[in-house]
C-alpha positions in Angstrom: 0.0 0.0 0.0 2.8 2.4 0.9 4.7 1.6 -2.3 1.5 2.3 -4.4 0.9 5.6 -2.6 4.6 6.6 -3.3 4.2 5.7 -6.9 1.0 7.8 -7.1 2.8 10.7 -5.4 5.6 10.6 -7.9 3.1 10.5 -10.8 1.3 13.5 -9.4 4.5 15.4 -8.9 6.0 14.7 -12.3 3.8 16.9 -14.5 3.8 19.7 -11.9 7.6 19.9 -12.0 7.4 21.0 -15.6 8.3 24.7 -15.9 9.5 24.9 -12.2 12.9 26.7 -12.1 13.1 27.6 -8.4 15.5 25.7 -6.1 13.5 23.0 -4.2 14.5 24.7 -0.9 12.3 27.6 -1.8 9.0 25.6 -2.1 9.7 22.2 -0.4 12.6 22.5 2.0 11.7 19.2 3.7 11.7 17.2 0.4 15.0 15.5 1.4 13.2 13.9 4.3 10.0 13.0 2.6 8.7 14.5 -0.7 5.4 16.3 -0.8 2.3 14.5 -2.1 1.8 17.1 -4.8 3.8 20.0 -6.4 1.9 22.6 -8.3 3.7 25.2 -10.5 3.4 28.9 -10.0 4.1 31.9 -12.1 7.8 32.9 -12.5 9.0 29.3 -12.4 7.8 28.9 -8.8 6.0 26.1 -7.1 3.9 25.2 -4.1 3.9 21.9 -2.2 0.7 20.2 -1.0 -0.1 17.2 1.3 -3.0 14.9 0.7 -5.6 14.7 3.6 -7.5 11.4 3.5 -11.1 11.6 4.8 -12.5 8.0 5.2 -16.0 8.2 3.8 -18.2 6.4 1.2 -16.6 8.3 -1.7 -19.1 6.7 -4.2 -22.0 8.4 -2.5 -21.7 12.2 -3.1 -24.0 12.9 0.0 -21.8 10.9 2.4 -19.6 12.9 4.7 -17.6 12.2 7.9 -18.8 13.1 11.3 -15.9 14.4 13.5 -15.5 16.1 16.8 -13.5 19.3 16.9 -12.7 21.8 19.7 -11.8 21.1 23.3 -13.5 21.0 26.7 -11.9 23.9 28.5 -14.4 26.1 30.3 -12.0 29.1 30.0 -12.2 29.2 26.2 -15.5 27.2 25.7 -17.3 30.3 24.4 -15.0 30.0 21.3 -13.6 26.5 21.0 -15.7 24.2 23.0 -16.3 20.6 21.6 -18.7 20.5 18.7 -19.8 18.0 16.0 -18.6 18.9 12.5 -18.9 17.2 9.1 -16.1 16.8 6.5 -15.6 15.3 3.1 -12.7 15.6 0.6 -13.4 17.1 -2.8 -11.7 14.3 -4.7 -11.7 10.5 -4.7 -8.8 9.0 -2.8 -6.1 6.5 -3.9 -7.9 3.7 -1.9 -11.5 2.6 -2.3 -13.8 4.3 0.3 -11.6 7.4 0.7 -12.1 11.0 -0.2 -9.2 13.5 -0.1 -8.4 17.2 -0.2 -5.1 18.8 -0.6 -3.7 21.4 1.8 -0.4 23.4 1.4 2.5 21.8 3.2 3.8 25.2 4.3 2.5 28.6 4.8 2.7 30.8 1.7 6.1 32.5 1.5 7.2 36.0 0.4 8.6 34.6 -2.8 5.3 32.8 -3.6 3.2 35.8 -2.9 5.5 38.0 -5.0 5.3 35.5 -8.0 1.5 35.6 -7.9 1.6 39.4 -8.4 4.0 39.1 -11.4 7.3 40.0 -9.6 9.7 37.4 -11.0 12.9 38.6 -9.4 15.0 35.6 -8.3 14.0 34.5 -4.8 16.7 34.8 -2.1 17.0 32.7 1.1 15.1 35.4 3.1 12.2 35.0 0.6 11.4 31.6 2.2 10.0 33.6 5.1 6.2 33.2 5.7 4.2 35.9 4.0 2.6 38.2 6.5 0.8 41.6 6.7 -2.2 40.2 4.9 -5.9 41.2 5.2 -8.5 38.6 4.6 -9.4 40.2 1.3 -5.8 40.2 0.2 -5.5 36.5 1.1 -8.6 35.7 -1.0 -7.2 37.8 -3.9 -4.0 35.8 -3.8 -5.9 32.5 -4.0 -7.9 33.9 -6.9 -4.7 34.9 -8.8 -3.2 31.5 -8.3 -6.4 29.7 -9.3 -6.8 31.7 -12.5 -3.1 31.2 -13.4 -3.3 27.4 -12.9 -6.5 27.0 -14.8 -5.3 29.1 -17.8 -1.5 28.3 -17.8 -1.0 24.9 -16.1 -4.3 23.0 -16.0 -2.4 19.7 -16.8 -0.4 20.0 -13.6 -3.6 19.4 -11.5 -4.1 15.9 -10.2 -6.0 13.7 -12.7 -8.8 13.1 -10.2 -9.6 16.8 -10.2 -10.7 16.6 -13.8 -9.1 19.9 -14.4 -11.8 21.7 -12.4 -9.9 22.4 -9.2 -9.2 25.8 -7.6 -7.4 27.1 -4.6 -9.0 28.8 -1.6 -8.5 29.5 2.1 -9.3 26.4 4.3 -12.5 26.0 6.3 -12.0 25.8 10.0 -13.0 22.1 10.0 -10.5 21.3 7.2 -7.7 23.2 9.0 -8.3 21.6 12.4 -8.7 18.0 11.0 -5.4 18.4 9.1 -3.6 20.1 12.0 -4.6 17.3 14.4 -3.2 14.7 11.9 -6.4 13.6 10.3 -6.9 9.9 9.8 -3.1 9.4 9.9 -3.1 9.4 13.8 -4.5 7.0 16.3 -8.2 7.9 17.0 -7.3 8.1 20.7 -4.7 10.8 19.9 -6.9 12.9 17.6 -8.8 14.6 20.4 -5.6 15.6 22.2 -4.9 19.3 22.8 -1.8 19.1 20.5 -1.0 16.5 17.9 2.3 15.5 19.6 0.8 14.9 23.1 3.3 15.7 25.9 6.2 16.6 23.6 8.0 19.9 23.5 6.0 22.6 21.7 9.3 24.3 20.6 10.1 21.3 18.5 7.0 22.0 16.4 6.3 25.7 16.6 7.9 29.1 16.4 6.3 31.1 19.2 7.3 33.6 21.9 10.5 32.2 23.3 11.7 30.7 20.0 11.3 33.7 17.8 11.9 37.4 18.1 8.4 38.5 17.1 9.1 38.5 13.4 7.9 35.8 10.9 10.5 33.1 10.1 11.3 30.9 7.1 8.8 28.0 6.8 9.8 24.4 7.5 12.3 25.0 10.3 10.4 22.9 12.8 9.2 19.2 12.9 6.1 18.3 10.9 2.8 17.0 12.1 1.7 13.4 11.3 0.4 14.5 7.9 3.7 16.1 7.0 2.5 19.7 7.5 4.8 22.3 8.8 4.1 25.3 11.1 0.5 24.5 11.8 1.4 25.9 15.2 3.1 29.2 15.4 5.0 31.3 12.8 2.2 33.0 10.8 -1.4 32.8 12.2 -3.4 31.4 9.3 -6.5 33.0 7.9 -9.7 30.9 7.5 -12.4 31.0 4.8 -15.5 31.6 6.9 -16.3 34.3 9.5 -15.9 33.9 13.3 -18.8 32.4 15.3 -19.1 31.8 19.0 -19.6 28.3 20.3 -23.2 27.9 21.6 -22.4 25.0 24.0 -21.6 22.5 21.2 -22.9 24.2 18.1 -22.0 27.2 16.0 -23.7 30.4 17.2 -26.0 32.2 14.8 -24.2 35.5 14.5 -21.4 35.7 12.0 -18.5 38.0 13.2 -15.1 39.0 12.0 -12.2 37.2 10.4 -10.7 34.0 12.0 -7.0 32.9 12.4 -5.9 29.5 13.6 -2.6 28.1 14.9 -1.2 31.1 16.8 2.0 33.0 15.7 5.4 34.1 16.7 3.7 36.5 19.1 1.7 33.7 20.9 2.5 32.4 24.3 2.9 28.6 24.4 -0.4 28.2 26.4 -2.2 29.9 23.5 -1.1 27.5 20.9 -3.2 24.3 20.4 -5.3 22.6 17.7 -8.7 24.0 18.7 -7.4 27.6 19.2 -9.4 30.3 17.3 -8.9 34.0 17.3 -11.3 36.7 16.0 -10.2 40.0 14.6 -12.4 42.8 13.2 -12.7 42.7 9.4 -12.1 46.4 9.2 -10.0 48.7 11.4 -12.0 50.8 13.9 -9.5 53.7 13.6 -9.4 54.3 9.8 -12.0 51.9 8.3 -9.4 50.0 6.2 -9.3 46.2 6.0 -7.6 44.7 9.0 -4.1 43.4 8.0 -2.0 41.9 10.9 1.8 41.7 10.6 1.5 38.0 11.4 -1.5 37.2 9.3 -0.6 34.5 6.7 -2.3 31.8 4.7 -2.2 28.1 3.8 -4.2 27.2 0.7 -6.5 24.2 0.1 -7.1 22.7 -3.3 -10.8 22.1 -3.8 -13.6 22.1 -6.4 -17.4 22.7 -6.6 -19.7 20.1 -5.1 -22.0 19.6 -8.1 -19.2 20.1 -10.6 -20.9 18.3 -13.6 -24.5 17.5 -14.7 -24.0 13.7 -14.0 -22.9 14.4 -10.5 -25.8 16.8 -9.9 -28.2 14.2 -11.1 -26.6 11.6 -8.8 -26.9 14.0 -5.9 -30.6 14.7 -6.6 -31.4 11.0 -6.9 -29.6 10.2 -3.7 -31.2 13.0 -1.8 -34.7 11.9 -2.9 -34.0 8.3 -2.1 -32.9 9.2 1.4 -35.9 11.5 2.2 -38.8 9.8 0.5 -40.7 6.9 2.1 -39.9 3.8 0.2 -43.1 2.2 1.3 -45.4 5.2 0.6 -49.0 4.1 0.2 -48.4 0.7 1.8 -49.6 -0.7 5.0 -46.4 0.0 6.9 -46.1 3.7 6.3 -43.5 5.6 8.2 -44.2 8.9 9.9 -42.2 10.6 7.1 -44.3 9.0 4.5 -47.5 9.9 6.2 -46.4 13.5 6.5 -45.5 13.6 2.8 -49.0 12.5 1.9 -50.6 15.1 4.3 -48.5 17.8 2.7 -49.5 16.8 -0.8 -53.2 16.8 0.2 -53.2 20.0 2.4 -54.7 23.1 0.7 -54.3 25.6 3.6 -51.0 27.4 3.0 -50.4 28.0 6.7 -51.0 24.4 7.6 -49.0 23.2 4.7 -46.0 25.4 5.8 -46.3 24.0 9.3 -46.3 20.4 8.1 -43.3 21.1 5.9 -41.4 22.4 8.9 -42.4 19.3 10.9 -41.2 17.2 7.9 -37.9 18.9 8.0 -37.5 18.3 11.7 -38.3 14.6 11.2 -35.8 14.3 8.4 -33.2 16.1 10.5 -33.8 13.8 13.5 -33.6 10.7 11.3 -30.2 11.9 9.9 -28.9 12.6 13.4 -30.1 9.2 14.6 -28.4 7.5 11.7 -25.1 9.4 12.4 -25.3 8.5 16.1 -25.8 4.9 15.3 -22.9 5.0 12.9 -20.6 6.3 15.7 -21.9 3.7 18.1 -21.4 1.0 15.6 -17.8 2.1 15.0 -17.2 2.0 18.7 -18.7 -1.5 19.1 -16.7 -2.7 16.1 -13.5 -1.4 17.6 -14.3 -2.9 21.0 -15.0 -6.2 19.3 -11.6 -6.1 17.5 -9.8 -5.3 20.7 -11.6 -8.1 22.5 -10.7 -10.6 19.7 -7.1 -9.5 20.1 -7.3 -10.0 23.8 -8.8 -13.4 23.5 -6.2 -14.5 21.0 -3.4 -13.3 23.2 -5.1 -15.1 26.2 -5.2 -18.3 24.2 -1.5 -18.1 23.6 -0.8 -17.3 27.3 -3.1 -20.2 28.4 -1.2 -22.6 26.1 2.1 -21.4 27.5 1.0 -21.7 31.1 -0.5 -25.2 30.5 2.7 -26.4 28.9 4.7 -25.0 31.9 2.3 -26.7 34.3 2.8 -30.0 32.5 6.6 -29.5 32.8 6.3 -28.8 36.6 4.1 -31.9 37.0 6.7 -34.1 35.3 9.5 -32.6 37.4 7.4 -33.2 40.6 7.0 -36.9 39.8 10.8 -37.3 39.3 11.9 -35.2 42.3 13.7 -36.9 45.2 14.5 -34.2 47.6 11.6 -33.0 49.9 12.4 -29.3 49.7 12.6 -29.5 45.9 9.3 -31.3 45.7 7.6 -28.8 47.9 8.9 -25.9 45.8 7.6 -27.5 42.6 4.2 -28.2 44.2 4.1 -24.5 45.4 5.0 -23.2 41.9 2.5 -25.5 40.3 -0.2 -24.3 42.7 0.5 -20.7 41.9 0.5 -21.4 38.2 -2.9 -23.2 38.5 -4.3 -20.2 40.3 -3.0 -17.8 37.6 -4.4 -20.2 34.9 -7.8 -20.2 36.6 -7.8 -16.4 36.8 -6.9 -16.2 33.1 -9.7 -18.4 32.1 -12.2 -16.3 34.1 -10.9 -13.2 32.3 -11.3 -15.0 29.0 -15.0 -15.7 30.0 -15.4 -12.0 30.7 -14.0 -11.1 27.4 -16.3 -13.5 25.7 -19.4 -12.1 27.5 -18.3 -8.6 26.4 -17.7 -9.7 22.8 -21.2 -11.3 22.7 -22.7 -8.1 23.9 -20.9 -6.2 21.1 -22.1 -8.7 18.5 -25.7 -8.6 19.7 -25.7 -4.8 19.6 -24.6 -4.9 16.0 -26.9 -7.6 14.8 -30.2 -7.5 16.8 -32.5 -4.9 15.3 -29.7 -3.1 13.6 -29.6 -2.2 9.9 -26.9 -4.4 8.4 -26.2 -1.7 5.8 -25.4 0.9 8.5 -23.2 -1.5 10.3 -21.3 -2.4 7.0 -20.9 1.4 6.3 -19.4 1.9 9.8 -17.1 -1.1 9.2 -15.8 0.3 6.0 -15.2 3.7 7.6 -13.3 2.1 10.6 -11.3 0.0 8.2 -10.3 3.1 6.3 -9.3 4.9 9.6 -7.2 2.0 10.8 -5.5 1.6 7.5 -4.7 5.3 7.2 -3.2 5.3 10.7 -1.2 2.0 10.0 -3.0 0.0 12.8 -2.4 -3.3 11.1 -2.9 -5.6 14.1 -6.2 -4.0 15.1 -7.2 -4.0 11.4 -6.5 -7.8 11.3 -8.5 -8.4 14.4 -11.4 -6.3 13.0 -11.4 -8.5 9.9 -11.7 -11.5 12.2 -14.5 -9.9 14.3 -16.3 -9.0 11.0 -16.3 -12.7 10.1 -17.7 -13.5 13.6 -20.5 -11.0 13.0 -21.4 -12.6 9.7 -21.6 -16.1 11.2 -23.6 -14.8 14.2 -26.2 -13.2 11.9 -26.8 -16.7 10.4 -26.7 -18.5 13.8 -27.7 -16.0 16.5 -28.6 -18.7 19.1 -25.1 -20.2 19.2 -23.9 -21.2 22.6 -21.0 -19.6 24.5 -18.8 -22.5 23.6 -19.6 -22.2 19.9 -19.0 -18.5 19.9 -15.7 -19.0 21.8 -14.6 -21.6 19.2 -15.7 -19.3 16.4 -13.5 -16.4 17.6 -10.4 -18.5 18.1 -10.7 -20.7 15.0 -10.8 -17.9 12.4 
């Protein structure tokens, strides 16, 4: 898999290299350690490096997206960055089935790159690798516009083939930025919610902040990268986001849109102010002179994206999928759902006010159904992961039980042959202790089996097999992306147990135990 991904990366980078005359140190200084996933050319012989961000999701379904948790649970900053549910999907199909991807710049835009986009082709110097600052939100959007227009007119063939030549560059959404900053699907799911992607490591290894910088922006790529290979997501320039600031209304976005948002902190930030969920609001315009706010440390990191309904066939697929999700499949039959009944009532209602009220109720029912489906998917993923862990524990327990049994047989043989009383007593004592440990292990194995059966039952009794299968594919994508091979193998084994249990749900504990250990 890694070899295939490397080959794809090289294929993507090859056409982009055409026309690039800058030294690689100007646009991908870390290439000697690990090359970027994608290199896109720029005016004046320049280039920009991008990393692929995999979002495990049903990529064949244009309506499918990924439910994630962003933010953190600190009451001091909860008004701004409290935990909330967000949804994410990549704009392009991924290299593996069941994945979507988006591309985000590996580094913050540099002075040389900003200058090239405005037509200044003077040869870049070492200092020009410094992150570009002093931007307003409007100027950042203008730079993304200039780059997109140049790519689509002068270097369309350099875009990845899966973009179908329709990609463009823009500022990242806050969800895109935070998912990538945390390490995305490349990190262990238990690490993803952490305050910082490196856990308890030293912030100064990964960020240029107060104490490691003198208040001025620095060259990009001087620190260690995050798990996706992104540099300076913490510190250096604070990065402008696409959408306006909103408060956090205890787990959801507040209704009022505010000023511009930056993420990641800067060279002026104290270490305590730098973490993945950090958000800072600034006024869009200066209160003193009315000009667009442009901070000395305001920089940008671009995302490669495209329109949602980018072709007529895709739009037709979206419409068909949406209708299939929202209309009652059994409309008119004996087993009508509440949603189907509401649809009929709306069709038959002639009073405009009652019709509007019914349509509002229909929307709430649909929204509740979607939320219930999403919640079941998260619960199914949790049960699947628990099942995989239990399978692994039971397999490890079987090996330990076999080792202890073999050791016990050896002690028994030695006891029969011993001649000295003290030696015989010591052997009997060791055998007794080992038998106690073995009995305890077998009790633990029974507990594992009971827990595993509970997980199996929750995923099979009254559950929609399609939703469980969707959750399984998403979890497999996550584990594959974070290289959790052992858990992925145990998940495959647990999936086989699920299939067998669906066909034989009244199997005994002994049959279930044998099924787990025999596959």
